[in-house]
C-alpha positions as a Markdown table, in Angstrom:
| # | Residue | x | y | z |
|---|---|---|---|---|
| 1 | Met | -19.0 | 12.8 | 36.2 |
| 2 | Tyr | -16.5 | 14.7 | 33.8 |
| 3 | Gly | -14.4 | 11.5 | 32.4 |
| 4 | Pro | -10.8 | 11.2 | 32.2 |
| 5 | Gly | -8.6 | 14.0 | 31.4 |
| 6 | Val | -10.6 | 16.9 | 32.7 |
| 7 | Ala | -9.8 | 19.3 | 35.4 |
| 8 | Val | -12.2 | 21.2 | 37.3 |
| 9 | Cys | -12.0 | 25.0 | 37.3 |
| 10 | Ala | -14.4 | 26.2 | 40.0 |
| 11 | Arg | -13.5 | 29.9 | 39.8 |
| 12 | Pro | -14.0 | 33.2 | 37.6 |
| 13 | Ala | -11.0 | 34.6 | 36.2 |
| 14 | Ala | -9.9 | 38.1 | 37.6 |
| 15 | Gly | -12.7 | 41.1 | 37.1 |
| 16 | Val | -13.7 | 43.9 | 38.6 |
| 17 | Ala | -16.5 | 41.9 | 40.2 |
| 18 | Ala | -14.2 | 38.9 | 41.1 |
| 19 | Ser | -11.4 | 41.5 | 42.6 |
| 20 | Arg | -13.6 | 42.9 | 45.0 |
| 21 | His | -15.1 | 39.3 | 46.2 |
| 22 | Arg | -11.4 | 37.5 | 46.3 |
| 23 | Thr | -12.9 | 35.9 | 49.6 |
| 24 | Thr | -15.7 | 34.6 | 48.2 |
| 25 | Val | -14.6 | 33.3 | 44.5 |
| 26 | Asp | -11.6 | 31.6 | 46.1 |
| 27 | Ala | -13.6 | 29.6 | 48.2 |
| 28 | Leu | -15.7 | 28.7 | 45.6 |
| 29 | Ser | -12.5 | 27.4 | 43.9 |
| 30 | Ala | -12.0 | 24.6 | 46.8 |
| 31 | Arg | -15.7 | 23.2 | 47.1 |
| 32 | Pro | -15.3 | 20.3 | 44.9 |
| 33 | Val | -11.6 | 19.1 | 46.5 |
| 34 | Ala | -13.3 | 16.9 | 48.9 |
| 35 | Val | -15.0 | 14.8 | 46.7 |
| 36 | Ala | -12.4 | 15.0 | 43.7 |
| 37 | Gly | -11.1 | 11.6 | 43.7 |
| 38 | Gly | -8.7 | 11.3 | 40.8 |
| 39 | Thr | -10.0 | 14.5 | 38.9 |
| 40 | Pro | -7.4 | 16.9 | 38.9 |
| 41 | Val | -8.7 | 20.6 | 40.2 |
| 42 | Ile | -7.3 | 23.9 | 40.1 |
| 43 | Cys | -8.0 | 25.5 | 43.4 |
| 44 | Ser | -7.1 | 28.2 | 45.8 |
| 45 | Ala | -4.4 | 27.2 | 48.3 |
| 46 | Gly | -6.6 | 28.3 | 51.1 |
| 47 | Gly | -8.5 | 25.2 | 50.5 |
| 48 | Thr | -5.3 | 22.7 | 50.6 |
| 49 | Asp | -4.4 | 23.4 | 54.4 |
| 50 | Pro | -2.9 | 19.9 | 55.3 |
| 51 | Thr | -4.8 | 19.8 | 58.6 |
| 52 | Leu | -8.4 | 20.2 | 56.5 |
| 53 | Leu | -7.3 | 17.5 | 54.2 |
| 54 | Ala | -6.4 | 15.0 | 56.9 |
| 55 | Val | -10.0 | 15.8 | 58.4 |
| 56 | Leu | -11.9 | 15.3 | 54.7 |
| 57 | Arg | -10.0 | 12.1 | 54.4 |
| 58 | Asp | -11.0 | 11.3 | 58.1 |
| 59 | Gly | -14.5 | 11.7 | 57.2 |
| 60 | Gly | -14.0 | 9.3 | 54.3 |
| 61 | Leu | -14.7 | 11.4 | 51.8 |
| 62 | Pro | -12.6 | 11.1 | 48.4 |
| 63 | Val | -10.3 | 14.1 | 48.4 |
| 64 | Gly | -8.8 | 15.2 | 45.1 |
| 65 | Asp | -5.3 | 13.5 | 45.0 |
| 66 | Asp | -4.5 | 16.2 | 42.1 |
| 67 | Leu | -4.6 | 19.5 | 43.7 |
| 68 | Arg | -3.4 | 22.3 | 41.2 |
| 69 | Ala | -3.1 | 25.3 | 44.0 |
| 70 | Phe | -2.3 | 28.9 | 43.5 |
| 71 | Arg | -2.8 | 31.9 | 46.0 |
| 72 | Asp | -2.9 | 34.8 | 43.8 |
| 73 | Glu | -4.1 | 35.9 | 40.7 |
| 74 | Ala | -0.5 | 34.9 | 38.6 |
| 75 | Gly | -0.4 | 31.6 | 40.2 |
| 76 | Phe | -4.4 | 31.3 | 39.3 |
| 77 | Ala | -3.9 | 31.8 | 35.4 |
| 78 | Ala | -0.3 | 29.7 | 36.0 |
| 79 | Arg | -2.4 | 26.6 | 36.9 |
| 80 | Val | -4.9 | 27.1 | 34.2 |
| 81 | Thr | -2.1 | 27.7 | 31.7 |
| 82 | Glu | -0.6 | 24.5 | 32.8 |
| 83 | Ala | -3.3 | 22.4 | 32.9 |
| 84 | Val | -4.1 | 23.3 | 29.2 |
| 85 | Ala | -0.4 | 22.3 | 28.3 |
| 86 | Asp | -0.9 | 18.9 | 30.0 |
| 87 | Gly | -3.4 | 18.2 | 27.5 |
| 88 | Leu | -6.3 | 18.3 | 30.0 |
| 89 | Leu | -9.7 | 19.8 | 29.1 |
| 90 | Ile | -11.1 | 22.4 | 31.4 |
| 91 | Ser | -14.5 | 22.2 | 33.0 |
| 92 | Ala | -14.7 | 25.8 | 33.8 |
| 93 | Glu | -17.4 | 26.3 | 36.1 |
| 94 | Tyr | -17.8 | 30.3 | 35.6 |
| 95 | Pro | -16.7 | 31.9 | 32.3 |
| 96 | Leu | -12.8 | 32.0 | 31.7 |
| 97 | Pro | -11.2 | 34.5 | 28.8 |
| 98 | Thr | -10.4 | 32.5 | 25.8 |
| 99 | Ala | -6.7 | 34.1 | 25.7 |
| 100 | Leu | -6.6 | 32.0 | 28.8 |
| 101 | Cys | -8.6 | 28.6 | 28.1 |
| 102 | Pro | -9.3 | 28.6 | 24.3 |
| 103 | Asp | -12.5 | 27.3 | 23.6 |
| 104 | Glu | -11.4 | 23.9 | 22.2 |
| 105 | Arg | -9.7 | 23.5 | 25.8 |
| 106 | Thr | -12.9 | 23.5 | 27.3 |
| 107 | Val | -15.6 | 20.7 | 28.0 |
| 108 | Lys | -18.4 | 23.9 | 27.9 |
| 109 | Thr | -17.3 | 26.9 | 26.4 |
| 110 | Gly | -16.9 | 30.6 | 28.3 |
| 111 | Arg | -19.9 | 31.9 | 25.6 |
| 112 | Leu | -22.2 | 28.9 | 26.9 |
| 113 | Val | -21.7 | 28.8 | 30.5 |
| 114 | Gly | -22.2 | 32.6 | 31.1 |
| 115 | Phe | -25.6 | 32.5 | 28.9 |
| 116 | Leu | -27.0 | 29.8 | 30.9 |
| 117 | Asn | -26.5 | 31.1 | 33.8 |
| 118 | Asn | -27.4 | 34.9 | 33.2 |
| 119 | Lys | -30.5 | 35.7 | 34.9 |
| 120 | Ala | -32.1 | 37.0 | 32.0 |
| 121 | Ser | -31.8 | 33.7 | 29.9 |
| 122 | Ile | -34.3 | 32.0 | 32.2 |
| 123 | Ser | -37.1 | 32.0 | 30.0 |
| 124 | Thr | -35.1 | 30.7 | 26.8 |
| 125 | Phe | -35.2 | 27.4 | 28.7 |
| 126 | Val | -37.8 | 27.3 | 30.9 |
| 127 | Asp | -41.3 | 26.3 | 29.8 |
| 128 | Pro | -44.1 | 29.5 | 30.1 |
| 129 | Arg | -46.1 | 27.2 | 32.6 |
| 130 | Phe | -43.3 | 27.7 | 35.1 |
| 131 | His | -42.2 | 31.5 | 34.4 |
| 132 | Ala | -42.4 | 33.7 | 37.4 |
| 133 | Arg | -43.3 | 37.5 | 36.3 |
| 134 | Arg | -39.9 | 39.4 | 35.5 |
| 135 | Ser | -38.8 | 41.9 | 32.5 |
| 136 | Val | -35.3 | 42.8 | 31.7 |
| 137 | Val | -34.6 | 46.3 | 32.4 |
| 138 | Thr | -31.3 | 48.8 | 31.8 |
| 139 | Arg | -30.2 | 51.3 | 34.2 |
| 140 | Asp | -32.1 | 54.0 | 33.0 |
| 141 | Glu | -35.1 | 52.1 | 33.2 |
| 142 | Leu | -34.3 | 50.8 | 36.9 |
| 143 | Ala | -35.4 | 53.5 | 39.1 |
| 144 | Glu | -38.9 | 53.2 | 37.5 |
| 145 | Ala | -39.0 | 49.9 | 37.3 |
| 146 | Thr | -38.6 | 49.2 | 41.0 |
| 147 | Pro | -40.8 | 51.8 | 43.2 |
| 148 | Ala | -40.7 | 51.8 | 46.9 |
| 149 | Glu | -44.2 | 50.9 | 47.7 |
| 150 | Lys | -43.7 | 47.8 | 45.6 |
| 151 | Ser | -42.3 | 44.4 | 46.5 |
| 152 | Trp | -39.6 | 43.1 | 44.1 |
| 153 | Val | -36.5 | 41.3 | 43.7 |
| 154 | Leu | -33.6 | 42.8 | 41.7 |
| 155 | Lys | -31.2 | 40.4 | 39.8 |
| 156 | Ala | -27.9 | 41.0 | 38.3 |
| 157 | Ala | -28.2 | 40.1 | 34.3 |
| 158 | Thr | -24.8 | 39.3 | 32.7 |
| 159 | Asn | -23.0 | 36.7 | 30.9 |
| 160 | Asp | -20.1 | 37.3 | 33.0 |
| 161 | Ala | -21.5 | 35.0 | 35.6 |
| 162 | His | -19.5 | 36.3 | 38.4 |
| 163 | Gly | -20.8 | 33.4 | 40.8 |
| 164 | Gly | -20.6 | 34.5 | 44.9 |
| 165 | Ser | -20.0 | 37.9 | 44.1 |
| 166 | Leu | -23.5 | 39.2 | 42.6 |
| 167 | Asp | -26.0 | 39.4 | 45.1 |
| 168 | Val | -29.9 | 39.2 | 44.6 |
| 169 | Tyr | -31.7 | 42.1 | 46.4 |
| 170 | Leu | -35.1 | 41.8 | 48.0 |
| 171 | His | -37.1 | 44.7 | 48.5 |
| 172 | Gln | -39.8 | 44.5 | 50.6 |
| 173 | Ala | -42.9 | 47.4 | 50.4 |
| 174 | Gly | -42.3 | 50.7 | 52.2 |
| 175 | Glu | -39.2 | 50.2 | 52.8 |
| 176 | Pro | -36.4 | 52.7 | 51.4 |
| 177 | Val | -34.8 | 51.4 | 48.3 |
| 178 | Glu | -30.9 | 50.7 | 48.6 |
| 179 | Phe | -29.5 | 49.3 | 45.7 |
| 180 | Pro | -26.8 | 47.1 | 45.9 |
| 181 | Ala | -23.2 | 47.3 | 44.4 |
| 182 | Phe | -23.4 | 45.8 | 41.4 |
| 183 | Thr | -26.4 | 48.2 | 40.1 |
| 184 | Asp | -23.4 | 50.3 | 39.7 |
| 185 | Leu | -20.9 | 47.5 | 37.6 |
| 186 | Leu | -23.9 | 46.4 | 35.2 |
| 187 | Gly | -26.0 | 48.2 | 32.8 |
| 188 | Glu | -28.8 | 45.3 | 32.5 |
| 189 | Phe | -30.8 | 44.0 | 35.3 |
| 190 | Val | -33.9 | 41.6 | 36.0 |
| 191 | Val | -37.1 | 42.9 | 38.0 |
| 192 | Glu | -39.0 | 40.4 | 39.2 |
| 193 | Glu | -42.0 | 39.5 | 41.2 |
| 194 | Tyr | -41.8 | 39.1 | 45.2 |
| 195 | Leu | -43.3 | 35.5 | 45.7 |
| 196 | Asp | -45.1 | 34.0 | 48.6 |
| 197 | Ile | -42.8 | 30.9 | 49.0 |
| 198 | Val | -44.5 | 28.0 | 50.4 |
| 199 | Arg | -41.7 | 25.6 | 49.5 |
| 200 | Asn | -38.7 | 25.8 | 48.1 |
| 201 | Trp | -36.4 | 23.0 | 46.3 |
| 202 | Gly | -32.9 | 22.9 | 44.6 |
| 203 | Ile | -33.2 | 20.3 | 42.3 |
| 204 | Gln | -29.3 | 18.5 | 41.9 |
| 205 | Leu | -28.7 | 17.3 | 38.1 |
| 206 | Tyr | -25.9 | 16.5 | 36.1 |
| 207 | Val | -24.9 | 16.2 | 32.4 |
| 208 | Gly | -22.2 | 13.2 | 31.7 |
| 209 | Pro | -20.4 | 13.0 | 28.5 |
| 210 | Asp | -23.0 | 11.2 | 26.9 |
| 211 | Ala | -24.9 | 14.2 | 26.9 |
| 212 | Val | -27.8 | 13.0 | 28.9 |
| 213 | Ala | -29.4 | 14.9 | 31.6 |
| 214 | Arg | -30.0 | 12.7 | 34.9 |
| 215 | Leu | -31.3 | 13.6 | 37.9 |
| 216 | Leu | -29.2 | 13.3 | 41.0 |
| 217 | Ala | -31.5 | 14.3 | 44.0 |
| 218 | Val | -33.9 | 16.7 | 45.1 |
| 219 | Thr | -33.2 | 19.0 | 47.8 |
| 220 | Glu | -34.9 | 21.9 | 50.0 |
| 221 | Gln | -33.7 | 25.3 | 50.4 |
| 222 | Arg | -33.3 | 27.1 | 53.6 |
| 223 | Val | -34.0 | 30.7 | 53.8 |
| 224 | Asp | -33.8 | 33.6 | 56.4 |
| 225 | Ala | -36.4 | 36.3 | 57.5 |
| 226 | Thr | -35.6 | 38.2 | 54.1 |
| 227 | Gly | -35.4 | 35.2 | 51.7 |
| 228 | Val | -31.8 | 34.8 | 51.2 |
| 229 | Tyr | -30.2 | 31.1 | 51.2 |
| 230 | Val | -28.7 | 29.8 | 54.3 |
| 231 | Gly | -28.5 | 26.6 | 53.6 |
| 232 | Gly | -30.0 | 23.4 | 52.5 |
| 233 | Leu | -31.9 | 20.2 | 53.5 |
| 234 | Phe | -30.9 | 16.8 | 52.1 |
| 235 | Gly | -32.4 | 13.5 | 52.6 |
| 236 | Leu | -36.3 | 13.0 | 53.6 |
| 237 | Val | -37.5 | 16.2 | 51.9 |
| 238 | Ser | -41.0 | 17.3 | 50.5 |
| 239 | Pro | -41.0 | 16.2 | 47.1 |
| 240 | Pro | -41.9 | 18.4 | 44.3 |
| 241 | Pro | -44.8 | 17.8 | 42.2 |
| 242 | Ala | -43.9 | 15.5 | 39.1 |
| 243 | Asp | -44.5 | 18.0 | 36.4 |
| 244 | Leu | -42.0 | 20.7 | 38.3 |
| 245 | Leu | -39.4 | 17.9 | 38.4 |
| 246 | Ala | -39.8 | 16.5 | 35.0 |
| 247 | Glu | -39.5 | 20.0 | 33.6 |
| 248 | Cys | -36.2 | 20.2 | 35.9 |
| 249 | Val | -35.0 | 17.3 | 33.9 |
| 250 | Ala | -36.3 | 18.6 | 30.4 |
| 251 | Ile | -34.6 | 22.2 | 31.1 |
| 252 | Thr | -31.1 | 20.7 | 31.8 |
| 253 | Gln | -31.7 | 18.3 | 28.7 |
| 254 | Arg | -32.2 | 21.7 | 26.6 |
| 255 | Ala | -28.8 | 23.1 | 28.3 |
| 256 | Ala | -27.0 | 19.5 | 27.3 |
| 257 | Asp | -28.6 | 19.7 | 23.6 |
| 258 | Val | -26.9 | 22.9 | 23.1 |
| 259 | Gly | -23.2 | 21.8 | 24.5 |
| 260 | Tyr | -23.4 | 21.8 | 28.3 |
| 261 | Arg | -21.6 | 19.2 | 30.7 |
| 262 | Gly | -21.3 | 19.1 | 34.3 |
| 263 | Leu | -23.4 | 19.7 | 37.3 |
| 264 | Cys | -26.0 | 22.2 | 37.6 |
| 265 | Ser | -28.9 | 23.0 | 40.3 |
| 266 | Leu | -32.2 | 24.3 | 39.4 |
| 267 | Asp | -34.2 | 26.6 | 41.7 |
| 268 | Cys | -38.2 | 26.4 | 42.0 |
| 269 | Ala | -40.7 | 26.9 | 44.3 |
| 270 | Glu | -44.6 | 26.2 | 45.0 |
| 271 | Thr | -46.0 | 29.8 | 46.0 |
| 272 | Gly | -48.8 | 30.1 | 48.7 |
| 273 | Asp | -51.3 | 30.7 | 45.6 |
| 274 | Gly | -50.5 | 27.2 | 44.0 |
| 275 | Arg | -48.1 | 28.3 | 41.5 |
| 276 | Leu | -44.9 | 26.4 | 40.4 |
| 277 | Val | -42.3 | 28.5 | 39.4 |
| 278 | Met | -38.8 | 28.3 | 38.3 |
| 279 | Leu | -36.9 | 31.1 | 40.0 |
| 280 | Asp | -33.2 | 30.3 | 38.8 |
| 281 | Leu | -30.9 | 28.1 | 37.1 |
| 282 | Asn | -27.5 | 27.3 | 38.2 |
| 283 | Phe | -25.5 | 25.6 | 35.5 |
| 284 | Arg | -22.1 | 25.0 | 37.8 |
| 285 | Ile | -21.5 | 23.1 | 40.9 |
| 286 | Thr | -23.2 | 24.6 | 43.7 |
| 287 | Ser | -23.3 | 24.6 | 48.0 |
| 288 | Gly | -26.1 | 22.2 | 46.8 |
| 289 | Ser | -24.4 | 19.9 | 44.9 |
| 290 | Ile | -20.9 | 19.2 | 47.2 |
| 291 | Pro | -22.6 | 18.0 | 50.2 |
| 292 | Leu | -24.9 | 15.8 | 48.1 |
| 293 | Leu | -21.8 | 14.2 | 46.7 |
| 294 | Ala | -20.4 | 13.8 | 49.9 |
| 295 | Leu | -23.4 | 12.2 | 51.5 |
| 296 | Gln | -23.6 | 9.7 | 48.7 |
| 297 | Ser | -19.9 | 8.9 | 48.8 |
| 298 | Val | -19.4 | 8.3 | 52.6 |
| 299 | Arg | -22.8 | 8.0 | 54.3 |
| 300 | Pro | -25.8 | 7.3 | 51.5 |
| 301 | Asp | -27.5 | 6.1 | 54.3 |
| 302 | Ala | -28.1 | 9.5 | 55.6 |
| 303 | Leu | -29.9 | 10.3 | 52.6 |
| 304 | Asp | -32.6 | 7.8 | 54.3 |
| 305 | Gly | -32.8 | 10.1 | 57.0 |
| 306 | His | -32.1 | 13.9 | 57.3 |
| 307 | Ala | -29.4 | 16.4 | 56.8 |
| 308 | Glu | -28.7 | 19.7 | 57.1 |
| 309 | Ser | -25.9 | 22.2 | 55.4 |
| 310 | Val | -24.0 | 25.2 | 57.4 |
| 311 | Lys | -21.5 | 27.6 | 56.7 |
| 312 | Leu | -19.1 | 29.1 | 59.5 |
| 313 | Thr | -17.3 | 31.9 | 59.1 |
| 314 | Val | -14.6 | 33.2 | 61.4 |
| 315 | Ala | -11.9 | 35.9 | 61.6 |
| 316 | Ala | -9.4 | 33.6 | 62.5 |
| 317 | Pro | -7.2 | 30.9 | 61.1 |
| 318 | Leu | -8.9 | 27.9 | 60.2 |
| 319 | Ala | -6.8 | 25.7 | 62.4 |
| 320 | Asp | -8.1 | 27.1 | 65.3 |
| 321 | Leu | -11.7 | 26.6 | 63.9 |
| 322 | Leu | -10.9 | 23.1 | 63.3 |
| 323 | Thr | -9.9 | 22.6 | 66.8 |
| 324 | His | -12.8 | 24.0 | 68.2 |
| 325 | Leu | -14.8 | 22.0 | 66.3 |
| 326 | Arg | -13.2 | 18.8 | 67.4 |
| 327 | Pro | -15.5 | 17.7 | 70.0 |
| 328 | Thr | -18.4 | 18.0 | 67.6 |
| 329 | Leu | -17.0 | 15.9 | 65.3 |
| 330 | Ala | -16.0 | 13.5 | 67.4 |
| 331 | Ala | -19.4 | 13.1 | 68.7 |
| 332 | Gly | -21.1 | 12.0 | 65.1 |
| 333 | Gly | -23.4 | 13.3 | 63.2 |
| 334 | Val | -21.7 | 16.0 | 61.2 |
| 335 | Leu | -19.4 | 15.9 | 58.0 |
| 336 | Ile | -17.1 | 18.7 | 56.6 |
| 337 | Thr | -17.6 | 19.1 | 53.0 |
| 338 | Ser | -15.1 | 22.2 | 52.4 |
| 339 | Gly | -13.2 | 24.5 | 53.9 |
| 340 | His | -10.8 | 27.9 | 53.1 |
| 341 | Asp | -8.6 | 29.7 | 55.0 |
| 342 | Thr | -7.5 | 33.0 | 53.4 |
| 343 | Thr | -4.2 | 33.1 | 55.4 |
| 344 | Arg | -2.6 | 30.5 | 52.6 |
| 345 | Thr | -3.4 | 33.3 | 49.9 |
| 346 | Asp | -2.2 | 36.9 | 49.1 |
| 347 | Asn | -5.7 | 38.1 | 50.1 |
| 348 | Pro | -4.8 | 40.9 | 53.5 |
| 349 | Val | -8.2 | 39.7 | 54.6 |
| 350 | Arg | -8.1 | 36.9 | 57.6 |
| 351 | Leu | -11.0 | 34.6 | 56.8 |
| 352 | Ser | -11.9 | 31.2 | 57.8 |
| 353 | Thr | -15.0 | 29.5 | 56.1 |
| 354 | Leu | -16.2 | 25.8 | 56.9 |
| 355 | Gln | -19.3 | 24.1 | 54.8 |
| 356 | Leu | -20.5 | 21.2 | 57.4 |
| 357 | Leu | -23.1 | 18.9 | 57.1 |
| 358 | Val | -25.4 | 17.8 | 60.3 |
| 359 | His | -27.2 | 14.5 | 60.0 |
| 360 | Gly | -29.0 | 12.1 | 61.8 |
| 361 | Asp | -32.2 | 10.2 | 61.8 |
| 362 | Asp | -34.3 | 12.9 | 64.0 |
| 363 | Pro | -35.1 | 16.2 | 61.8 |
| 364 | His | -35.8 | 18.0 | 65.0 |
| 365 | Asp | -31.8 | 17.0 | 66.4 |
| 366 | Val | -30.3 | 17.7 | 63.5 |
| 367 | Thr | -31.9 | 21.4 | 63.4 |
| 368 | Ala | -31.2 | 21.6 | 66.7 |
| 369 | Arg | -27.1 | 21.0 | 66.4 |
| 370 | Arg | -27.4 | 22.7 | 63.3 |
| 371 | Gly | -28.8 | 26.1 | 65.2 |
| 372 | Ala | -26.8 | 25.5 | 68.3 |
| 373 | Leu | -23.7 | 25.8 | 65.6 |
| 374 | Glu | -24.6 | 28.6 | 64.2 |
| 375 | Val | -25.1 | 30.4 | 67.8 |
| 376 | Glu | -22.1 | 29.0 | 68.8 |
| 377 | Phe | -20.3 | 30.6 | 65.9 |
| 378 | Gly | -22.3 | 34.1 | 65.5 |
| 379 | His | -24.2 | 33.2 | 62.7 |
């Protein structure tokens, strides 16, 4: 995917938002572990629990054999510095300070990654035919642009590309407006129309060292009643129209032409009135790309069936969660793709997370088993 001599770093550096969401950003860093193979991965020690790694290997996954773990902010900076000193290029999925990782030591610069993932930059890369109605507003303009009597979506507009720390806020007409925390951190925002979405896809692509954009697969996205992403659908999904798929490849090639290399996931949708729109451009490793790579590595036949991803989070040690899941794993049809345990870091919050894939030939059975897991763990 990245070529030799590259270390993957899927974690933002310390900052206001990242520091407030240590649990999230540390877990992000561990997602590539299960499919890394010989590629070095700079990852949180929370994702390198020996029991977890053994379970991943038992599932047949190409677990990374060069895991450069950190347990705190100083350790994170040290691992990046060491990788650079070892002569490795850093594939940073989120912007890192140039003082820590100089541009000449990166696969793609922090400035480029930040720009590509900025919610305000989408019109730069997307053909106007696929634009949703959106506007960029300052904090001073925010109140006027977000009336309580109308429905709208609010997104963070920043080149910092914090990843799992800045949420999307959906407002339904008539409900009280309660601005999310990121409105206190930033000065610019995207206000987008609230769409009636019929089908919601995540188009998984990548750009290799040859600078050519290639399609990996089409996934669909599961969302809850408020429109928040809760997991993906893999395998035999409803295909998007050919012109929308072609535009996704073209968008990725435009990013490749300005220097992007690596995985990406483009979120797009068909609306109730028949429009095709691009919702988000995610130029980084995502929660859709890792399960897909896992299936392609060990159960490519599952892509001819049905699979659904689910995240389980509990306030208990990861070993306890894995023990509880042992009968489910032994029964088959479930694959763990990543995990994280905060007790292996300096984070005082006790939280364990597992990402799983439930797969099988019968979509109704897969959905039922995935739903049972969510109920069992209170999700």
